[in-house]
C-alpha positions in Angstrom: 8.6 -34.6 12.6 7.6 -31.6 14.5 4.8 -30.8 11.5 2.8 -33.8 11.9 1.4 -32.1 15.2 -0.1 -29.5 12.4 -1.2 -31.8 9.5 -0.2 -33.9 7.0 2.2 -31.9 4.4 2.3 -32.4 0.9 3.8 -35.5 0.1 7.3 -35.9 -1.3 9.7 -38.0 -3.2 13.4 -38.6 -2.8 15.4 -35.3 -1.8 17.2 -35.4 -5.1 13.7 -35.9 -7.1 12.5 -33.1 -4.7 15.0 -30.9 -6.0 14.9 -31.6 -9.7 11.5 -30.7 -9.9 11.4 -27.7 -7.7 14.0 -26.3 -9.5 12.1 -27.2 -12.9 8.8 -26.2 -11.1 10.2 -22.8 -10.6 11.7 -22.3 -14.1 9.0 -22.8 -15.9 7.2 -20.3 -13.3 9.3 -17.7 -14.2 10.4 -18.3 -17.5 8.6 -20.7 -20.0 5.4 -21.0 -22.0 2.4 -21.0 -20.2 0.4 -23.4 -22.2 1.4 -26.9 -21.0 1.9 -26.1 -17.4 -0.4 -27.4 -14.5 -1.8 -25.9 -12.0 0.5 -25.3 -8.8 1.7 -28.7 -7.8 1.7 -27.6 -4.2 -1.6 -26.9 -3.8 -4.5 -29.6 -3.4 -8.4 -29.6 -3.9 -9.0 -28.3 -0.1 -6.2 -25.1 -0.8 -8.0 -24.1 -4.2 -11.5 -24.6 -2.4 -10.2 -21.7 0.0 -8.8 -19.3 -2.1 -12.0 -19.5 -4.4 -14.3 -19.3 -1.5 -12.3 -16.3 -0.2 -12.6 -14.8 -3.9 -15.9 -15.3 -4.1 -16.9 -14.4 -0.6 -15.2 -10.7 -0.5 -17.2 -10.0 -3.7 -19.9 -10.7 -2.6 -19.6 -8.8 0.6 -18.6 -5.9 -1.3 -21.5 -6.0 -3.6 -23.9 -6.7 -0.7 -22.7 -3.9 1.4 -22.7 -1.1 -1.6 -26.2 -1.9 -2.8 -28.6 1.7 -2.6 -26.1 3.6 -4.1 -28.2 6.7 -4.6 -25.8 9.7 -5.2 -22.2 10.6 -4.9 -22.7 10.9 -1.1 -23.4 7.5 -0.5 -21.3 6.5 -3.4 -17.9 8.5 -2.0 -18.8 8.9 1.8 -20.7 6.0 2.4 -23.6 8.2 3.4 -21.3 8.8 6.4 -22.9 6.1 8.4 -20.0 3.3 9.0 -19.3 2.7 12.2 -15.8 4.2 13.5 -14.3 0.9 14.2 -14.9 -0.1 10.5 -13.5 2.9 9.3 -10.1 2.4 11.4 -9.8 -1.2 10.4 -10.2 0.0 7.0 -7.4 2.9 7.5 -4.8 -0.2 8.6 -5.9 -2.2 5.5 -5.6 0.7 2.7 -2.2 0.8 3.6 -0.7 -2.7 3.7 -0.3 -4.2 0.5 0.6 -7.8 -0.6 4.2 -6.7 -0.8 3.9 -5.3 2.7 2.8 -9.1 3.7 5.8 -10.7 1.9 8.5 -7.7 2.3 8.1 -6.5 6.1 9.4 -10.5 6.7 12.1 -10.1 3.9 13.7 -7.1 5.8 13.7 -9.1 8.8 14.9 -12.2 7.2 17.9 -10.3 5.1 18.8 -7.9 8.0 17.1 -7.4 11.3 13.8 -5.6 13.1 15.3 -2.1 13.0 12.2 -1.4 11.0 10.0 -1.3 13.9 11.4 2.2 14.7 9.5 3.3 11.4 6.4 2.4 13.1 6.6 4.9 16.2 6.3 7.4 13.5 3.2 6.2 12.1 1.7 6.6 15.6 2.6 9.6 16.6 1.6 11.1 12.9 -2.3 9.5 13.7 -2.5 11.1 16.9 -1.6 14.6 16.0 -3.9 14.1 12.2 -6.9 13.4 15.5 -5.9 16.0 17.1 -5.2 18.8 14.8 -6.8 17.8 11.3 -10.1 15.9 11.7 -12.0 19.2 13.0 -11.0 20.5 9.6 -12.2 17.5 7.6 -15.6 16.6 9.3 -16.7 20.0 10.6 -18.8 20.0 6.9 -18.5 17.9 4.5 -16.0 17.4 2.3 -15.3 14.8 -0.6 -11.5 15.1 -0.6 -8.5 17.0 1.8 -7.7 19.1 -1.7 -11.3 20.5 -1.6 -9.9 22.8 1.9 -7.3 24.3 -0.6 -10.0 25.9 -2.7 -12.0 26.9 0.6 -8.7 29.1 1.8 -6.9 30.0 -1.1 -8.7 29.1 -4.1 -9.5 26.5 -6.8 -5.9 26.8 -8.3 -4.1 24.8 -5.5 -6.9 22.7 -5.3 -6.4 21.4 -8.8 -3.1 21.4 -8.9 -2.8 18.9 -5.6 -5.6 16.8 -7.1 -3.8 16.4 -10.3 -0.5 15.7 -8.3 -2.6 13.2 -6.2 -3.9 11.7 -9.8 -0.8 11.5 -11.1 1.3 9.6 -9.1 -0.9 7.6 -7.3 -1.9 6.1 -11.0 1.8 5.1 -11.2 2.9 4.6 -8.3 -0.5 1.8 -7.1 0.3 0.5 -11.0 3.4 -0.5 -10.4 2.7 -1.9 -7.1 -0.1 -4.1 -8.7 2.6 -5.4 -10.9 5.3 -6.3 -8.7 2.7 -7.7 -6.1 1.4 -10.2 -9.2 5.0 -11.5 -9.4 4.8 -13.5 -6.1 1.0 -14.0 -7.1 1.9 -16.0 -10.2 4.5 -17.8 -8.0 1.9 -18.8 -5.9 -1.4 -19.7 -8.0 0.6 -21.2 -10.9 0.9 -20.5 -14.5 -2.1 -22.3 -15.3 -4.2 -20.3 -13.7 -2.8 -16.7 -14.2 -2.3 -17.3 -17.8 -6.4 -17.9 -17.7 -5.5 -21.5 -19.4 -2.7 -20.0 -21.8 -4.8 -17.1 -23.1 -2.5 -14.5 -22.4 0.9 -13.7 -20.4 0.8 -15.2 -16.8 1.5 -11.5 -15.2 -1.0 -9.6 -17.1 -3.4 -12.4 -16.5 -2.7 -11.7 -12.7 -3.4 -8.0 -13.4 -6.3 -9.0 -15.0 -8.2 -11.1 -12.4 -7.1 -9.1 -9.0 -7.9 -6.0 -10.8 -11.3 -6.9 -12.3 -12.4 -8.4 -8.8 -11.0 -5.5 -7.2 -13.5 -3.2 -9.5 -16.1 -5.2 -9.6 -17.5 -4.6 -5.7 -15.8 -1.4 -6.0 -17.9 -0.6 -9.2 -20.9 -1.3 -7.2 -20.6 -0.5 -3.7 -18.6 2.5 -3.8 -16.3 3.5 -1.0 -18.6 1.3 1.8 -17.7 -1.9 -0.2 -14.1 -1.1 0.2 -14.4 0.1 3.7 -15.9 -3.3 4.4 -14.2 -5.9 2.9 -10.7 -4.3 3.6 -12.2 -4.8 7.2 -12.7 -8.7 6.3 -9.3 -8.7 4.8 -7.5 -6.8 7.4 -8.7 -10.0 9.3 -7.4 -12.3 7.1 -4.0 -11.1 6.8 -3.5 -10.6 10.6 -4.9 -14.0 11.3 -1.9 -15.2 9.0 0.5 -13.6 10.5 -0.6 -14.6 14.1 -0.8 -18.1 12.6 2.4 -18.3 10.9 4.1 -16.4 14.5 2.6 -19.6 16.5 3.3 -22.0 13.7 7.2 -21.7 12.6 8.7 -22.3 15.9 7.1 -26.1 16.2 9.3 -26.6 13.6 12.6 -25.5 15.1 14.4 -27.3 17.7 13.8 -25.7 21.0 10.4 -24.1 20.2 9.9 -20.2 20.5 12.5 -19.7 23.1 14.9 -21.7 21.2 14.5 -19.6 17.9 14.5 -16.4 19.8 17.8 -17.3 21.3 19.3 -18.3 18.0 17.7 -15.0 16.5 19.2 -12.5 19.1 22.8 -14.7 19.0 22.6 -13.6 15.2 21.8 -9.9 15.8 18.2 -10.6 14.3 16.2 -8.6 17.1 18.4 -5.7 16.8 15.5 -2.7 17.1 17.3 0.2 18.1 19.7 2.5 16.0 20.1 6.1 17.6 22.9 7.1 14.7 21.7 10.0 12.8 21.6 9.6 9.0 19.9 10.9 5.7 20.8 7.0 4.3 19.9 3.8 4.8 19.8 1.8 7.6 16.6 2.9 9.8 17.5 4.7 12.4 15.1 6.3 14.9 15.1 9.7 13.8 14.0 8.5 11.0 11.1 7.1 12.6 10.4 9.9 14.9 11.0 12.8 12.2 10.9 11.4 8.7 8.1 8.7 9.5 5.7 11.0 11.8 6.0 13.8 8.3 5.6 11.2 5.8 2.4 9.8 7.6 1.0 13.3 8.3 1.0 13.5 4.6 -0.2 9.9 3.7 -3.3 9.5 6.0 -3.8 13.7 6.3 -3.3 14.7 2.8 -3.3 12.2 0.5 -7.0 11.1 -0.5 -6.2 7.1 -0.1 -6.5 7.4 3.3 -8.2 10.6 4.1 -11.7 9.5 2.1 -12.0 6.6 4.9 -11.8 9.7 7.7 -14.3 11.6 5.5 -16.7 8.7 5.5 -17.0 9.1 9.5 -20.2 10.5 11.1 -19.0 12.8 13.2 -15.2 14.6 14.7 -15.2 11.8 17.8 -16.1 9.4 15.5 -13.1 10.4 13.3 -10.6 10.6 16.2 -11.8 7.6 17.4 -10.8 5.8 14.0 -7.5 7.1 13.6 -6.7 6.1 17.0 -7.7 2.6 16.8 -5.4 2.4 13.6 -2.8 3.7 15.6 -3.3 1.1 18.0 -3.5 -1.6 15.3 -0.6 -0.7 13.2 2.5 -1.3 15.4 1.8 -4.9 16.4 1.0 -5.8 12.9 3.9 -4.9 11.6 5.5 -6.4 14.7 4.2 -9.6 14.0 5.4 -9.8 10.4 9.1 -8.8 11.5 9.0 -11.3 13.9 7.5 -13.8 11.3 10.8 -12.9 9.0 13.1 -13.5 11.9 11.5 -17.4 12.6 11.8 -17.4 8.7 15.5 -16.8 8.8 15.5 -19.5 12.2 14.2 -22.1 10.1 16.0 -21.8 7.3 19.6 -22.0 9.2 18.3 -25.8 9.6 16.5 -26.4 6.7 16.7 -26.4 3.1 14.3 -24.6 0.7 12.3 -26.8 -1.3 12.0 -24.3 -3.7 15.3 -22.8 -4.4 14.8 -18.6 -4.1 14.2 -16.9 -7.3 17.0 -14.1 -8.3 15.7 -10.4 -7.4 13.9 -8.7 -10.0 13.3 -4.7 -10.6 10.9 -4.2 -7.7 11.4 -7.3 -5.8 14.2 -8.5 -4.1 15.1 -12.5 -3.5 14.1 -12.6 0.2 10.5 -11.4 -1.1 10.1 -14.7 -2.2 10.6 -16.4 1.0 7.6 -16.4 3.2 5.6 -17.4 -0.6 7.8 -20.5 -0.2 7.7 -21.1 2.7 3.8 -21.0 2.7 3.5 -23.5 -0.6 6.0 -25.9 0.8 6.4 -26.0 4.6 2.5 -25.4 5.6 0.0 -28.0 5.6 -3.1 -28.0 3.1 -5.9 -26.1 4.1 -3.9 -23.7 6.2 -1.6 -23.7 3.4 -4.9 -22.0 1.4 -5.6 -19.5 4.1 -2.2 -18.0 4.5 -2.4 -17.6 0.3 -5.6 -16.0 1.2 -3.8 -13.7 3.3 -1.5 -12.2 0.9 -4.2 -12.2 -1.9 -6.7 -9.9 0.5 -3.9 -7.4 0.7 -3.3 -7.0 -2.6 -7.3 -6.6 -3.7 -7.3 -4.1 -0.8 -4.8 -2.0 -2.2 -5.9 -2.2 -5.6 -9.6 -1.3 -4.4 -8.7 1.5 -2.3 -6.7 3.2 -5.3 -9.6 2.8 -7.5 -12.2 4.3 -5.2 -9.8 7.2 -4.1 -8.9 8.2 -8.0 -12.5 8.4 -8.8 -13.3 10.7 -6.0 -10.7 13.0 -7.2 -11.3 13.0 -10.7 -15.1 13.3 -9.9 -15.4 15.5 -7.0 -12.3 17.6 -7.6 -12.4 18.4 -11.7 -15.4 17.2 -13.3 -18.2 18.2 -11.3 -16.9 21.4 -11.1 -16.5 21.5 -14.7 -19.9 20.3 -15.5 -22.9 22.1 -14.7 -26.3 21.6 -14.5 -26.1 17.8 -14.4 -27.8 16.4 -11.7 -27.0 13.5 -9.0 -28.0 10.8 -11.4 -25.7 11.8 -13.8 -22.3 12.2 -11.4 -23.0 9.0 -10.0 -23.1 7.2 -13.4 -19.8 8.9 -13.6 -18.6 8.3 -10.6 -19.1 4.7 -11.3 -17.8 5.0 -14.8 -14.7 6.5 -13.7 -14.0 3.4 -11.4 -14.0 1.1 -14.6 -11.5 4.1 -16.0 -8.9 4.0 -13.4 -9.0 0.5 -13.0 -8.2 0.0 -16.8 -5.2 3.0 -16.3 -4.2 0.3 -13.3 -4.0 -2.1 -15.5 -2.3 -0.3 -18.1 0.5 1.3 -16.0 1.1 -1.8 -14.5 1.6 -3.7 -17.4 3.4 -1.0 -19.6 6.2 -0.7 -16.7 7.2 -3.9 -16.3 10.3 -3.8 -18.4 11.4 0.1 -17.0 13.8 -1.5 -14.2 14.2 2.5 -12.7 10.8 3.0 -12.5 9.9 -0.5 -10.8 12.6 -0.4 -8.6 10.5 2.9 -7.0 7.6 1.0 -6.2 7.9 2.3 -2.7 9.4 5.7 -3.1 7.3 7.1 -6.0 4.5 8.9 -3.7 6.9 10.4 -1.5 7.7 12.8 -4.8 4.5 14.3 -4.2 3.8 13.7 -0.8 5.8 16.8 0.3 3.9 18.9 -2.0 0.0 17.7 -0.8 1.4 18.0 2.9 2.8 21.4 2.1 0.3 23.1 0.5 -2.5 21.9 3.0 -0.5 23.5 5.9 -0.8 26.7 3.9 -4.0 26.6 3.2 -5.3 25.9 7.0 -2.3 27.8 8.6 -0.8 30.5 6.1 -3.2 31.2 3.9 -1.8 34.8 3.9 0.8 33.7 1.3 -2.1 33.6 -1.3 -2.9 30.7 -4.1 0.4 31.6 -6.7 3.3 31.4 -4.2 1.8 28.1 -2.9 1.3 26.5 -6.6 4.9 27.7 -6.7 6.1 26.2 -4.0 4.5 22.8 -4.7 5.5 22.5 -7.9 9.2 23.3 -6.9 8.8 20.8 -4.0 7.7 18.3 -7.2 11.1 19.0 -9.1 13.4 18.6 -6.4 12.0 15.5 -4.9 12.5 14.4 -8.9 16.0 15.5 -8.9 16.8 14.0 -5.8 15.1 10.7 -6.2 16.0 10.1 -9.9 19.7 10.4 -10.4 20.9 8.0 -7.7 18.7 5.5 -9.0 19.0 5.9 -13.0 22.3 3.9 -14.2 23.9 6.5 -16.1 23.7 8.8 -13.0 24.3 6.7 -10.3 27.8 6.4 -10.3 28.3 10.1 -10.7 25.9 11.1 -7.9 27.4 8.7 -5.2 31.0 10.5 -6.4 29.6 13.4 -5.6 27.2 13.0 -2.5 28.4 9.9 -1.2 24.5 7.9 -0.8 20.8 8.3 -1.8 18.6 10.2 0.4 16.4 7.2 2.5 12.9 7.4 1.1 11.6 7.7 4.8 12.8 11.4 4.7 11.2 12.3 1.3 8.2 14.2 2.7 10.0 16.0 5.5 12.1 17.6 2.2 9.7 17.9 0.2 7.2 19.8 2.8 10.6 21.9 3.8 10.9 23.2 0.1 7.3 23.5 -0.4 6.8 25.9 2.5 10.1 27.6 2.1 9.7 28.3 -1.6 6.3 29.5 -0.8 7.0 32.1 1.8 10.0 33.6 -0.4 7.5 34.2 -3.3 5.0 35.6 -0.7 8.0 38.1 0.0 9.8 38.8 -3.3 6.1 38.7 -5.5 3.4 39.4 -2.8 -0.2 38.2 -3.8 -3.5 39.6 -2.1 -5.1 36.8 -0.1 -8.0 35.2 -1.2 -10.8 35.2 1.1 -12.2 32.0 2.4 -14.8 30.2 0.4 -18.2 28.3 1.9 -17.9 25.1 1.3 -21.3 23.6 -0.2 -22.7 20.4 -1.3 -19.3 18.7 -1.7 -18.1 20.5 -4.6 
């Protein structure tokens, strides 16, 4: 068998016995009591050593890189002495969750590689941001993009934008944590995730990964997050490259044979020139929708902007965004091709573990890559592939925690609490990471049974992204509209986006929406629609209810 060239796979019994055992294992993993279950039977000691070494090493690395935190500038800006290449890699890691690593191959497995059209917009947006926005971020010293709203429009728009970010990022990140823990539970097994039978396995997985991410984030702040992100990016990129090279050795004809079979089945279709507001992906969604979406996620949302703000100069900020633009396209292409190769492989091989049924927030095909890792990859290498998923999960969690902490501290508390020294605000900043980690755990756990919320895992950010981008655009290029019109525009955008998103995704209203409009609006368009609403309503408010513009404030001390 071709796998023998890579190492001995886990021994199996007869096919029928293996099938019965696999079905029983999945049933135990997904439904039964955790108290008496063994650890994942597909792992051996070497796999566990790799996983534990990674978890211990990444926490230790984060703590070491993040030592000597003396003030909030060190904690939230990394003293602005982090190399641009580390920040550039961290940007890509922060936007790549565990669900990206398993979900992108699932898109190609179940369809084709049309999603690559979205990445065209991701690259264009980074170039625009590097040219236009980086000088605004780094000409002084600010702690969040929302500070620019106060500089040009006043405190009200800044606090509204900060509140939008805190609420929706908590919701979106919490949902992503829960959904990511579903395949992690399958990978690590019930005994580990249930903490030896003490808690529900999903809750245990949430506690493990939020707790480990919190540990180095609490101690080291953004510097620890950036450097651990850089390492974690290397791990999941290496995992993707390995899968891309390994899977063809398991199929007849190798790489060329696999690609030929995939092409015949239409799995390599990458271009769709039809314009629609609904699925499937098309080039207009990428060039227009994807570009505007990333202008918001990387230009108006603290999760990514915080990294750019840690750059030492405008030139470094531009190079960091440029590096992320270079990396993002091949990264997604690799994992899309992995999904294509998985489809080719499973056309001629049975699943050793039956595909679980889809559930809220995660589709059946999202389990294909994890199952392949557990059953078809030799030991030790298997451990490294599992680490790739775990690293992406921890990277997204730590990024959410530190961004939420920085906005709550610098955009709210520091302005509200007067007469305190840096030591107080540093303590508060660290304590706020604990608070937000707890909020992620609570949000993840409470939303586990709310189907329509879980299905929104990748769409929730789109509800506010247009309002944040539109508000920032008004602050920088249309400040004459005034703070009142800006806030009305942002609030109206949030209302409109909720009216667009929830009816077709709520069982009670879905039939009415489909009968009335024919299809739901696909998420790549959310940010563009929200931005247009924000700008349009704000300018209408200016004409109907004019307000004297607020004089530009002076940004001092990161307040």
